N, CA and C atoms of all chains as a GROMACS GRO file, in nm:
protein
  555
    1MET      N    1   0.994  -2.400  -0.919
    1MET     CA    2   0.920  -2.290  -0.871
    1MET      C    3   0.908  -2.186  -0.994
    2LEU      N    4   0.787  -2.136  -1.012
    2LEU     CA    5   0.765  -2.045  -1.122
    2LEU      C    6   0.870  -1.921  -1.122
    3ALA      N    7   0.892  -1.860  -1.010
    3ALA     CA    8   0.991  -1.758  -1.003
    3ALA      C    9   1.126  -1.791  -1.045
    4ASP      N   10   1.169  -1.918  -1.019
    4ASP     CA   11   1.302  -1.960  -1.067
    4ASP      C   12   1.300  -1.966  -1.216
    5GLN      N   13   1.202  -2.027  -1.269
    5GLN     CA   14   1.198  -2.056  -1.415
    5GLN      C   15   1.190  -1.919  -1.497
    6LEU      N   16   1.135  -1.816  -1.425
    6LEU     CA   17   1.121  -1.686  -1.492
    6LEU      C   18   1.248  -1.596  -1.460
    7ASP      N   19   1.333  -1.642  -1.361
    7ASP     CA   20   1.448  -1.568  -1.314
    7ASP      C   21   1.398  -1.440  -1.252
    8VAL      N   22   1.288  -1.432  -1.179
    8VAL     CA   23   1.249  -1.321  -1.096
    8VAL      C   24   1.214  -1.363  -0.948
    9SER      N   25   1.180  -1.271  -0.870
    9SER     CA   26   1.156  -1.301  -0.732
    9SER      C   27   1.012  -1.352  -0.718
   10ARG      N   28   0.985  -1.422  -0.604
   10ARG     CA   29   0.857  -1.476  -0.572
   10ARG      C   30   0.752  -1.353  -0.564
   11GLN      N   31   0.800  -1.237  -0.501
   11GLN     CA   32   0.733  -1.128  -0.476
   11GLN      C   33   0.684  -1.066  -0.615
   12THR      N   34   0.766  -1.080  -0.715
   12THR     CA   35   0.734  -1.031  -0.855
   12THR      C   36   0.623  -1.120  -0.911
   13VAL      N   37   0.634  -1.252  -0.900
   13VAL     CA   38   0.532  -1.340  -0.941
   13VAL      C   39   0.400  -1.304  -0.880
   14ASN      N   40   0.400  -1.290  -0.749
   14ASN     CA   41   0.284  -1.256  -0.676
   14ASN      C   42   0.216  -1.116  -0.731
   15ALA      N   43   0.293  -1.016  -0.757
   15ALA     CA   44   0.254  -0.889  -0.809
   15ALA      C   45   0.188  -0.915  -0.945
   16LEU      N   46   0.251  -0.990  -1.031
   16LEU     CA   47   0.202  -1.021  -1.162
   16LEU      C   48   0.065  -1.082  -1.153
   17GLU      N   49   0.055  -1.181  -1.068
   17GLU     CA   50  -0.069  -1.260  -1.058
   17GLU      C   51  -0.188  -1.179  -0.994
   18THR      N   52  -0.151  -1.086  -0.916
   18THR     CA   53  -0.257  -1.001  -0.855
   18THR      C   54  -0.281  -0.872  -0.930
   19GLY      N   55  -0.215  -0.856  -1.041
   19GLY     CA   56  -0.235  -0.738  -1.129
   19GLY      C   57  -0.173  -0.611  -1.086
   20ARG      N   58  -0.079  -0.622  -0.987
   20ARG     CA   59  -0.022  -0.497  -0.936
   20ARG      C   60   0.102  -0.456  -1.010
   21TYR      N   61   0.141  -0.548  -1.106
   21TYR     CA   62   0.259  -0.514  -1.183
   21TYR      C   63   0.253  -0.560  -1.328
   22ASP      N   64   0.268  -0.481  -1.421
   22ASP     CA   65   0.271  -0.522  -1.569
   22ASP      C   66   0.413  -0.559  -1.598
   23PRO      N   67   0.434  -0.672  -1.656
   23PRO     CA   68   0.571  -0.711  -1.678
   23PRO      C   69   0.643  -0.636  -1.790
   24SER      N   70   0.776  -0.636  -1.782
   24SER     CA   71   0.851  -0.576  -1.891
   24SER      C   72   0.830  -0.666  -2.015
   25LEU      N   73   0.868  -0.613  -2.130
   25LEU     CA   74   0.852  -0.701  -2.250
   25LEU      C   75   0.943  -0.823  -2.254
   26PRO      N   76   1.072  -0.819  -2.212
   26PRO     CA   77   1.136  -0.943  -2.198
   26PRO      C   78   1.081  -1.044  -2.093
   27LEU      N   79   1.017  -1.002  -1.978
   27LEU     CA   80   0.964  -1.095  -1.895
   27LEU      C   81   0.836  -1.147  -1.948
   28ALA      N   82   0.757  -1.062  -2.019
   28ALA     CA   83   0.631  -1.115  -2.081
   28ALA      C   84   0.667  -1.222  -2.187
   29PHE      N   85   0.776  -1.208  -2.256
   29PHE     CA   86   0.813  -1.316  -2.358
   29PHE      C   87   0.859  -1.443  -2.285
   30ARG      N   88   0.924  -1.426  -2.164
   30ARG     CA   89   0.968  -1.545  -2.094
   30ARG      C   90   0.832  -1.618  -2.045
   31ILE      N   91   0.743  -1.540  -2.001
   31ILE     CA   92   0.614  -1.605  -1.945
   31ILE      C   93   0.546  -1.680  -2.066
   32SER      N   94   0.537  -1.609  -2.173
   32SER     CA   95   0.483  -1.658  -2.296
   32SER      C   96   0.543  -1.784  -2.338
   33ARG      N   97   0.664  -1.793  -2.338
   33ARG     CA   98   0.741  -1.916  -2.386
   33ARG      C   99   0.712  -2.019  -2.272
   34LEU      N  100   0.719  -1.993  -2.140
   34LEU     CA  101   0.701  -2.093  -2.046
   34LEU      C  102   0.562  -2.164  -2.052
   35PHE      N  103   0.467  -2.086  -2.079
   35PHE     CA  104   0.320  -2.135  -2.079
   35PHE      C  105   0.280  -2.174  -2.216
   36GLU      N  106   0.372  -2.151  -2.313
   36GLU     CA  107   0.340  -2.189  -2.453
   36GLU      C  108   0.204  -2.125  -2.505
   37ARG      N  109   0.196  -1.993  -2.468
   37ARG     CA  110   0.077  -1.911  -2.507
   37ARG      C  111   0.131  -1.786  -2.565
   38ARG      N  112   0.043  -1.728  -2.648
   38ARG     CA  113   0.088  -1.592  -2.695
   38ARG      C  114   0.064  -1.487  -2.585
   39ILE      N  115   0.140  -1.387  -2.598
   39ILE     CA  116   0.132  -1.288  -2.492
   39ILE      C  117  -0.003  -1.236  -2.471
   40GLU      N  118  -0.075  -1.206  -2.575
   40GLU     CA  119  -0.214  -1.145  -2.573
   40GLU      C  120  -0.313  -1.247  -2.513
   41GLU      N  121  -0.277  -1.370  -2.512
   41GLU     CA  122  -0.362  -1.477  -2.450
   41GLU      C  123  -0.344  -1.472  -2.299
   42ILE      N  124  -0.228  -1.430  -2.252
   42ILE     CA  125  -0.195  -1.434  -2.114
   42ILE      C  126  -0.236  -1.289  -2.041
   43PHE      N  127  -0.202  -1.188  -2.115
   43PHE     CA  128  -0.216  -1.055  -2.061
   43PHE      C  129  -0.327  -0.973  -2.135
   44ASP      N  130  -0.411  -0.928  -2.056
   44ASP     CA  131  -0.522  -0.842  -2.103
   44ASP      C  132  -0.493  -0.698  -2.070
   45PRO      N  133  -0.488  -0.608  -2.182
   45PRO     CA  134  -0.445  -0.473  -2.162
   45PRO      C  135  -0.555  -0.398  -2.062
   46GLY      N  136  -0.682  -0.451  -2.057
   46GLY     CA  137  -0.780  -0.397  -1.968
   46GLY      C  138  -0.819  -0.254  -1.989
   47GLU      N  139  -0.828  -0.230  -2.120
   47GLU     CA  140  -0.861  -0.085  -2.161
   47GLU      C  141  -1.009  -0.056  -2.138
   48MET      N  142  -0.309  -1.978  -1.230
   48MET     CA  143  -0.234  -2.014  -1.344
   48MET      C  144  -0.116  -2.078  -1.300
   49THR      N  145  -0.071  -2.070  -1.174
   49THR     CA  146   0.055  -2.116  -1.148
   49THR      C  147   0.048  -2.222  -1.022
   50SER      N  148  -0.064  -2.286  -1.001
   50SER     CA  149  -0.090  -2.373  -0.884
   50SER      C  150   0.021  -2.482  -0.872
   51ASP      N  151   0.065  -2.529  -0.980
   51ASP     CA  152   0.170  -2.640  -0.978
   51ASP      C  153   0.304  -2.580  -0.942
   52LEU      N  154   0.318  -2.457  -0.963
   52LEU     CA  155   0.458  -2.398  -0.959
   52LEU      C  156   0.473  -2.301  -0.841
   53ASP      N  157   0.367  -2.270  -0.772
   53ASP     CA  158   0.380  -2.175  -0.660
   53ASP      C  159   0.440  -2.238  -0.536
   54SER      N  160   0.503  -2.162  -0.464
   54SER     CA  161   0.558  -2.205  -0.341
   54SER      C  162   0.554  -2.084  -0.238
   55SER      N  163   0.542  -2.104  -0.116
   55SER     CA  164   0.534  -1.988  -0.026
   55SER      C  165   0.685  -1.937   0.009
   56GLY      N  166   0.782  -2.031  -0.021
   56GLY     CA  167   0.912  -1.996   0.016
   56GLY      C  168   0.980  -1.902  -0.088
   57ASN      N  169   1.102  -1.859  -0.052
   57ASN     CA  170   1.177  -1.776  -0.142
   57ASN      C  171   1.233  -1.862  -0.259
   58SER      N  172   1.242  -1.810  -0.377
   58SER     CA  173   1.295  -1.877  -0.482
   58SER      C  174   1.450  -1.889  -0.470
   59ARG      N  175   1.512  -1.984  -0.554
   59ARG     CA  176   1.651  -2.002  -0.548
   59ARG      C  177   1.722  -1.878  -0.590
   60GLY      N  178   1.658  -1.811  -0.685
   60GLY     CA  179   1.709  -1.679  -0.731
   60GLY      C  180   1.715  -1.577  -0.622
   61ASP      N  181   1.599  -1.569  -0.541
   61ASP     CA  182   1.594  -1.480  -0.425
   61ASP      C  183   1.699  -1.492  -0.328
   62ARG      N  184   1.717  -1.632  -0.297
   62ARG     CA  185   1.825  -1.662  -0.194
   62ARG      C  186   1.959  -1.635  -0.244
   63ALA      N  187   1.987  -1.666  -0.373
   63ALA     CA  188   2.122  -1.634  -0.438
   63ALA      C  189   2.149  -1.482  -0.434
   64ARG      N  190   2.043  -1.406  -0.462
   64ARG     CA  191   2.064  -1.254  -0.460
   64ARG      C  192   2.088  -1.211  -0.327
   65THR      N  193   2.013  -1.263  -0.240
   65THR     CA  194   2.029  -1.220  -0.087
   65THR      C  195   2.172  -1.255  -0.041
   66ARG      N  196   2.209  -1.379  -0.082
   66ARG     CA  197   2.355  -1.411  -0.036
   66ARG      C  198   2.458  -1.318  -0.103
   67ALA      N  199   2.446  -1.291  -0.230
   67ALA     CA  200   2.523  -1.198  -0.296
   67ALA      C  201   2.541  -1.062  -0.238
   68TYR      N  202   2.415  -1.014  -0.201
   68TYR     CA  203   2.405  -0.885  -0.130
   68TYR      C  204   2.484  -0.883   0.011
   69LEU      N  205   2.458  -0.994   0.073
   69LEU     CA  206   2.525  -0.997   0.219
   69LEU      C  207   2.675  -1.014   0.199
   70ARG      N  208   2.724  -1.087   0.093
   70ARG     CA  209   2.863  -1.103   0.071
   70ARG      C  210   2.920  -0.967   0.039
   71ASP      N  211   2.846  -0.879  -0.036
   71ASP     CA  212   2.897  -0.739  -0.067
   71ASP      C  213   2.889  -0.640   0.053
   72PHE      N  214   2.771  -0.655   0.132
   72PHE     CA  215   2.748  -0.560   0.238
   72PHE      C  216   2.820  -0.571   0.367
   73LEU      N  217   2.831  -0.710   0.402
   73LEU     CA  218   2.885  -0.736   0.536
   73LEU      C  219   3.033  -0.689   0.559
   74PRO      N  220   3.113  -0.704   0.459
   74PRO     CA  221   3.250  -0.642   0.476
   74PRO      C  222   3.249  -0.498   0.495
   75GLY      N  223   3.160  -0.428   0.432
   75GLY     CA  224   3.148  -0.280   0.448
   75GLY      C  225   3.104  -0.246   0.587
   76ILE      N  226   2.995  -0.312   0.640
   76ILE     CA  227   2.954  -0.281   0.767
   76ILE      C  228   3.047  -0.327   0.880
   77GLY      N  229   3.109  -0.442   0.854
   77GLY     CA  230   3.204  -0.484   0.946
   77GLY      C  231   3.324  -0.393   0.952
   78GLY      N  232   3.371  -0.355   0.833
   78GLY     CA  233   3.489  -0.258   0.826
   78GLY      C  234   3.451  -0.124   0.907
   79TYR      N  235   3.326  -0.086   0.877
   79TYR     CA  236   3.286   0.038   0.945
   79TYR      C  237   3.289   0.029   1.096
   80LEU      N  238   3.242  -0.085   1.146
   80LEU     CA  239   3.244  -0.095   1.298
   80LEU      C  240   3.383  -0.107   1.350
   81VAL      N  241   3.476  -0.171   1.281
   81VAL     CA  242   3.609  -0.181   1.329
   81VAL      C  243   3.679  -0.034   1.319
   82VAL      N  244   3.656   0.033   1.215
   82VAL     CA  245   3.724   0.161   1.202
   82VAL      C  246   3.661   0.266   1.309
   83LEU      N  247   3.526   0.247   1.323
   83LEU     CA  248   3.457   0.325   1.424
   83LEU      C  249   3.520   0.310   1.563
   84ALA      N  250   3.533   0.177   1.596
   84ALA     CA  251   3.598   0.144   1.721
   84ALA      C  252   3.743   0.206   1.737
   85LEU      N  253   3.812   0.201   1.624
   85LEU     CA  254   3.952   0.250   1.628
   85LEU      C  255   3.951   0.400   1.643
   86VAL      N  256   3.850   0.466   1.582
   86VAL     CA  257   3.840   0.614   1.582
   86VAL      C  258   3.804   0.657   1.726
   87VAL      N  259   3.713   0.588   1.781
   87VAL     CA  260   3.670   0.624   1.920
   87VAL      C  261   3.787   0.609   2.014
   88ARG      N  262   3.863   0.492   1.999
   88ARG     CA  263   3.970   0.457   2.095
   88ARG      C  264   4.092   0.550   2.074
   89PHE      N  265   4.127   0.569   1.950
   89PHE     CA  266   4.260   0.641   1.916
   89PHE      C  267   4.244   0.773   1.853
   90GLY      N  268   4.128   0.812   1.814
   90GLY     CA  269   4.117   0.937   1.732
   90GLY      C  270   4.123   1.057   1.808
   91ASN      N  271   4.097   1.060   1.935
   91ASN     CA  272   4.105   1.181   2.015
   91ASN      C  273   4.021   1.295   1.963
   92LEU      N  274   3.899   1.272   1.920
   92LEU     CA  275   3.819   1.366   1.854
   92LEU      C  276   3.802   1.490   1.924
   93ASP      N  277   3.804   1.485   2.056
   93ASP     CA  278   3.783   1.598   2.145
   93ASP      C  279   3.910   1.687   2.163
   94GLY      N  280   4.029   1.636   2.111
   94GLY     CA  281   4.152   1.709   2.131
   94GLY      C  282   4.161   1.827   2.034
   95SER      N  283   4.290   1.871   2.019
   95SER     CA  284   4.312   1.993   1.937
   95SER      C  285   4.404   1.956   1.820
   96SER      N  286   4.446   1.834   1.794
   96SER     CA  287   4.527   1.800   1.689
   96SER      C  288   4.455   1.818   1.555
   97PRO      N  289   4.515   1.871   1.457
   97PRO     CA  290   4.451   1.876   1.322
   97PRO      C  291   4.421   1.738   1.257
   98TRP      N  292   4.496   1.640   1.324
   98TRP     CA  293   4.473   1.493   1.256
   98TRP      C  294   4.336   1.455   1.293
   99ARG      N  295   4.273   1.515   1.403
   99ARG     CA  296   4.144   1.456   1.443
   99ARG      C  297   4.040   1.466   1.334
  100PHE      N  298   4.056   1.564   1.238
  100PHE     CA  299   3.961   1.571   1.130
  100PHE      C  300   3.970   1.453   1.034
  101LEU      N  301   4.093   1.422   1.015
  101LEU     CA  302   4.121   1.297   0.930
  101LEU      C  303   4.060   1.171   0.992
  102TRP      N  304   4.081   1.151   1.123
  102TRP     CA  305   4.029   1.041   1.198
  102TRP      C  306   3.869   1.043   1.189
  103ALA      N  307   3.813   1.160   1.201
  103ALA     CA  308   3.668   1.173   1.209
  103ALA      C  309   3.602   1.120   1.069
  104VAL      N  310   3.673   1.136   0.966
  104VAL     CA  311   3.610   1.099   0.844
  104VAL      C  312   3.651   0.956   0.798
  105LEU      N  313   3.735   0.894   0.867
  105LEU     CA  314   3.780   0.760   0.829
  105LEU      C  315   3.666   0.658   0.822
  106PRO      N  316   3.563   0.658   0.907
  106PRO     CA  317   3.455   0.566   0.898
  106PRO      C  318   3.376   0.574   0.772
  107VAL      N  319   3.389   0.683   0.693
  107VAL     CA  320   3.320   0.696   0.575
  107VAL      C  321   3.370   0.603   0.468
  108ILE      N  322   3.498   0.567   0.475
  108ILE     CA  323   3.559   0.487   0.365
  108ILE      C  324   3.492   0.340   0.361
  109PRO      N  325   3.477   0.266   0.476
  109PRO     CA  326   3.406   0.146   0.464
  109PRO      C  327   3.256   0.169   0.440
  110ALA      N  328   3.200   0.278   0.484
  110ALA     CA  329   3.060   0.309   0.454
  110ALA      C  330   3.040   0.316   0.307
  111LEU      N  331   3.136   0.368   0.232
  111LEU     CA  332   3.125   0.364   0.080
  111LEU      C  333   3.111   0.227   0.022
  112TRP      N  334   3.166   0.126   0.097
  112TRP     CA  335   3.164  -0.004   0.047
  112TRP      C  336   3.011  -0.055   0.050
  113CYS      N  337   2.939  -0.010   0.159
  113CYS     CA  338   2.802  -0.044   0.176
  113CYS      C  339   2.719   0.028   0.064
  114LEU      N  340   2.753   0.140   0.027
  114LEU     CA  341   2.677   0.210  -0.085
  114LEU      C  342   2.702   0.128  -0.222
  115ARG      N  343   2.829   0.088  -0.233
  115ARG     CA  344   2.859   0.000  -0.348
  115ARG      C  345   2.778  -0.133  -0.350
  116ALA      N  346   2.755  -0.190  -0.230
  116ALA     CA  347   2.677  -0.306  -0.214
  116ALA      C  348   2.532  -0.288  -0.259
  117VAL      N  349   2.469  -0.175  -0.217
  117VAL     CA  350   2.337  -0.141  -0.244
  117VAL      C  351   2.326  -0.114  -0.401
  118ALA      N  352   2.421  -0.053  -0.455
  118ALA     CA  353   2.417  -0.026  -0.600
  118ALA      C  354   2.427  -0.149  -0.686
  119ARG      N  355   2.515  -0.248  -0.639
  119ARG     CA  356   2.521  -0.375  -0.704
  119ARG      C  357   2.390  -0.457  -0.690
  120HIS      N  358   2.336  -0.449  -0.571
  120HIS     CA  359   2.211  -0.521  -0.543
  120HIS      C  360   2.109  -0.469  -0.635
  121ILE      N  361   2.096  -0.340  -0.650
  121ILE     CA  362   1.983  -0.281  -0.744
  121ILE      C  363   2.008  -0.341  -0.885
  122GLY      N  364   2.128  -0.358  -0.928
  122GLY     CA  365   2.166  -0.420  -1.062
  122GLY      C  366   2.125  -0.563  -1.064
  123ARG      N  367   2.122  -0.635  -0.956
  123ARG     CA  368   2.094  -0.783  -0.956
  123ARG      C  369   1.938  -0.817  -0.959
  124ILE      N  370   1.865  -0.735  -0.886
  124ILE     CA  371   1.720  -0.758  -0.876
  124ILE      C  372   1.637  -0.740  -0.990
  125ASP      N  373   1.524  -0.795  -0.994
  125ASP     CA  374   1.446  -0.773  -1.114
  125ASP      C  375   1.368  -0.640  -1.127
  126ASP      N  376   1.294  -0.616  -1.236
  126ASP     CA  377   1.244  -0.487  -1.254
  126ASP      C  378   1.145  -0.450  -1.145
  127TYR      N  379   1.052  -0.534  -1.108
  127TYR     CA  380   0.951  -0.499  -1.003
  127TYR      C  381   1.023  -0.460  -0.875
  128GLN      N  382   1.123  -0.551  -0.829
  128GLN     CA  383   1.188  -0.517  -0.707
  128GLN      C  384   1.265  -0.384  -0.714
  129GLN      N  385   1.332  -0.360  -0.840
  129GLN     CA  386   1.390  -0.233  -0.854
  129GLN      C  387   1.300  -0.116  -0.840
  130ARG      N  388   1.174  -0.139  -0.890
  130ARG     CA  389   1.078  -0.028  -0.875
  130ARG      C  390   1.040  -0.004  -0.730
  131LEU      N  391   1.017  -0.110  -0.657
  131LEU     CA  392   0.995  -0.095  -0.511
  131LEU      C  393   1.107  -0.025  -0.436
  132LEU      N  394   1.217  -0.086  -0.465
  132LEU     CA  395   1.338  -0.028  -0.392
  132LEU      C  396   1.369   0.125  -0.426
  133LEU      N  397   1.358   0.158  -0.552
  133LEU     CA  398   1.381   0.297  -0.588
  133LEU      C  399   1.278   0.391  -0.548
  134LYS      N  400   1.159   0.339  -0.530
  134LYS     CA  401   1.052   0.417  -0.472
  134LYS      C  402   1.082   0.456  -0.331
  135GLY      N  403   1.119   0.351  -0.258
  135GLY     CA  404   1.149   0.373  -0.122
  135GLY      C  405   1.272   0.469  -0.109
  136ILE      N  406   1.373   0.450  -0.193
  136ILE     CA  407   1.484   0.542  -0.189
  136ILE      C  408   1.446   0.682  -0.217
  137GLY      N  409   1.359   0.690  -0.313
  137GLY     CA  410   1.297   0.831  -0.349
  137GLY      C  411   1.230   0.896  -0.226
  138VAL      N  412   1.150   0.819  -0.162
  138VAL     CA  413   1.073   0.878  -0.049
  138VAL      C  414   1.182   0.908   0.062
  139GLY      N  415   1.287   0.823   0.082
  139GLY     CA  416   1.389   0.852   0.178
  139GLY      C  417   1.455   0.978   0.142
  140PHE      N  418   1.493   0.993   0.016
  140PHE     CA  419   1.564   1.122  -0.025
  140PHE      C  420   1.474   1.236   0.010
  141GLY      N  421   1.348   1.231  -0.031
  141GLY     CA  422   1.255   1.350  -0.015
  141GLY      C  423   1.249   1.380   0.143
  142VAL      N  424   1.232   1.282   0.224
  142VAL     CA  425   1.224   1.297   0.369
  142VAL      C  426   1.351   1.359   0.421
  143ALA      N  427   1.462   1.309   0.375
  143ALA     CA  428   1.595   1.368   0.420
  143ALA      C  429   1.613   1.514   0.374
  144MET      N  430   1.567   1.543   0.257
  144MET     CA  431   1.576   1.691   0.212
  144MET      C  432   1.486   1.791   0.288
  145ILE      N  433   1.367   1.736   0.305
  145ILE     CA  434   1.275   1.820   0.401
  145ILE      C  435   1.327   1.834   0.536
  146THR      N  436   1.383   1.729   0.595
  146THR     CA  437   1.445   1.736   0.725
  146THR      C  438   1.565   1.830   0.726
  147ALA      N  439   1.645   1.821   0.624
  147ALA     CA  440   1.764   1.912   0.611
  147ALA      C  441   1.717   2.063   0.606
  148VAL      N  442   1.609   2.091   0.535
  148VAL     CA  443   1.570   2.225   0.525
  148VAL      C  444   1.512   2.264   0.659
  149THR      N  445   1.432   2.181   0.726
  149THR     CA  446   1.377   2.206   0.854
  149THR      C  447   1.482   2.227   0.956
  150VAL      N  448   1.590   2.150   0.961
  150VAL     CA  449   1.687   2.161   1.062
  150VAL      C  450   1.775   2.293   1.024
  151GLY      N  451   1.793   2.322   0.904
  151GLY     CA  452   1.855   2.444   0.854
  151GLY      C  453   1.792   2.561   0.908
  152PHE      N  454   1.658   2.571   0.894
  152PHE     CA  455   1.587   2.688   0.946
  152PHE      C  456   1.595   2.697   1.091
  153LEU      N  457   1.583   2.580   1.163
  153LEU     CA  458   1.587   2.577   1.310
  153LEU      C  459   1.725   2.630   1.360
  154GLY      N  460   1.833   2.589   1.278
  154GLY     CA  461   1.966   2.641   1.305
  154GLY      C  462   1.975   2.786   1.292
  155ILE      N  463   1.914   2.845   1.192
  155ILE     CA  464   1.913   2.989   1.168
  155ILE      C  465   1.842   3.057   1.287
  156ALA      N  466   1.739   2.982   1.336
  156ALA     CA  467   1.662   3.038   1.449
  156ALA      C  468   1.738   3.030   1.583
  157GLY      N  469   1.851   2.961   1.577
  157GLY     CA  470   1.933   2.962   1.701
  157GLY      C  471   1.936   2.820   1.774
  158MET      N  472   1.874   2.729   1.715
  158MET     CA  473   1.872   2.596   1.776
  158MET      C  474   2.010   2.531   1.757
  159ASP      N  475   2.052   2.452   1.854
  159ASP     CA  476   2.187   2.373   1.848
  159ASP      C  477   2.168   2.261   1.743
  160THR      N  478   2.232   2.271   1.632
  160THR     CA  479   2.227   2.176   1.522
  160THR      C  480   2.350   2.087   1.499
  161ARG      N  481   2.416   2.065   1.618
  161ARG     CA  482   2.548   1.980   1.585
  161ARG      C  483   2.512   1.840   1.559
  162LEU      N  484   2.398   1.789   1.595
  162LEU     CA  485   2.356   1.654   1.557
  162LEU      C  486   2.278   1.643   1.422
  163ALA      N  487   2.276   1.758   1.343
  163ALA     CA  488   2.192   1.770   1.227
  163ALA      C  489   2.212   1.653   1.128
  164GLY      N  490   2.344   1.617   1.109
  164GLY     CA  491   2.377   1.517   1.009
  164GLY      C  492   2.308   1.382   1.052
  165TRP      N  493   2.312   1.352   1.169
  165TRP     CA  494   2.260   1.220   1.223
  165TRP      C  495   2.106   1.238   1.220
  166ILE      N  496   2.053   1.342   1.248
  166ILE     CA  497   1.900   1.356   1.236
  166ILE      C  498   1.855   1.339   1.093
  167ILE      N  499   1.926   1.396   0.997
  167ILE     CA  500   1.885   1.392   0.858
  167ILE      C  501   1.911   1.242   0.813
  168PHE      N  502   2.018   1.182   0.855
  168PHE     CA  503   2.050   1.039   0.822
  168PHE      C  504   1.940   0.952   0.871
  169ALA      N  505   1.900   0.959   0.998
  169ALA     CA  506   1.797   0.878   1.047
  169ALA      C  507   1.659   0.903   0.986
  170ALA      N  508   1.629   1.029   0.951
  170ALA     CA  509   1.501   1.058   0.880
  170ALA      C  510   1.505   0.996   0.747
  171GLY      N  511   1.609   1.006   0.678
  171GLY     CA  512   1.622   0.949   0.537
  171GLY      C  513   1.596   0.799   0.536
  172MET      N  514   1.671   0.736   0.626
  172MET     CA  515   1.664   0.584   0.641
  172MET      C  516   1.530   0.546   0.675
  173LEU      N  517   1.462   0.616   0.771
  173LEU     CA  518   1.328   0.581   0.813
  173LEU      C  519   1.227   0.606   0.688
  174GLY      N  520   1.250   0.707   0.615
  174GLY     CA  521   1.162   0.728   0.499
  174GLY      C  522   1.176   0.625   0.402
  175TRP      N  523   1.309   0.578   0.377
  175TRP     CA  524   1.340   0.467   0.284
  175TRP      C  525   1.257   0.340   0.321
  176VAL      N  526   1.270   0.308   0.456
  176VAL     CA  527   1.212   0.186   0.497
  176VAL      C  528   1.054   0.192   0.485
  177VAL      N  529   1.004   0.306   0.530
  177VAL     CA  530   0.850   0.327   0.524
  177VAL      C  531   0.809   0.340   0.382
  178GLY      N  532   0.876   0.407   0.305
  178GLY     CA  533   0.847   0.419   0.154
  178GLY      C  534   0.844   0.284   0.092
  179ALA      N  535   0.946   0.206   0.114
  179ALA     CA  536   0.952   0.082   0.048
  179ALA      C  537   0.836  -0.019   0.097
  180ALA      N  538   0.801  -0.008   0.224
  180ALA     CA  539   0.699  -0.093   0.287
  180ALA      C  540   0.561  -0.056   0.226
  181VAL      N  541   0.539   0.071   0.217
  181VAL     CA  542   0.406   0.126   0.166
  181VAL      C  543   0.405   0.080   0.009
  182SER      N  544   0.504   0.098  -0.065
  182SER     CA  545   0.498   0.060  -0.200
  182SER      C  546   0.476  -0.084  -0.231
  183ALA      N  547   0.530  -0.169  -0.145
  183ALA     CA  548   0.516  -0.319  -0.153
  183ALA      C  549   0.366  -0.346  -0.121
  184LYS      N  550   0.303  -0.275  -0.038
  184LYS     CA  551   0.163  -0.309   0.002
  184LYS      C  552   0.059  -0.279  -0.103
  185ARG      N  553   0.094  -0.174  -0.192
  185ARG     CA  554   0.004  -0.121  -0.288
  185ARG      C  555  -0.008  -0.221  -0.405
   0.00000   0.00000   0.00000
């Protein structure tokens, strides 16, 4: 499960996917490593 | 993005954190209930002995263990969960303070406020629960 691989709750993964939560920098790096993508390829600042 | 990784169940980490919380919390609430039963049975709170004041505050000691459990739980959960929980606690604190001021003024106006502590406690807890639920929905 993704939540286990990122060491967060399922609720947190859901909030990330639906855009209700911007991850902390350490969590963004863990996501980046897991998906083997650069952070800016995964997250859009949406300015 | 996570179709192969998603599941509707709680993660292993969620379950481990819940177990750890219960391991911390249950001795506190169990101790509280035991001490409360002893106080009600032997405390003679309606009497005139000065010891009754010591008996009356004894349940607070195991209740402090519950506070420790919540503090440790906050340290274990992730950033997003901390945010939700602390928002809820913030709302609960605000509700408790407003209730305290309200009950205080009602007391000045002559209302019987012997149950003020319990009213403030209930309002704060209710505010915490509702605040956390509303935060989670947003």
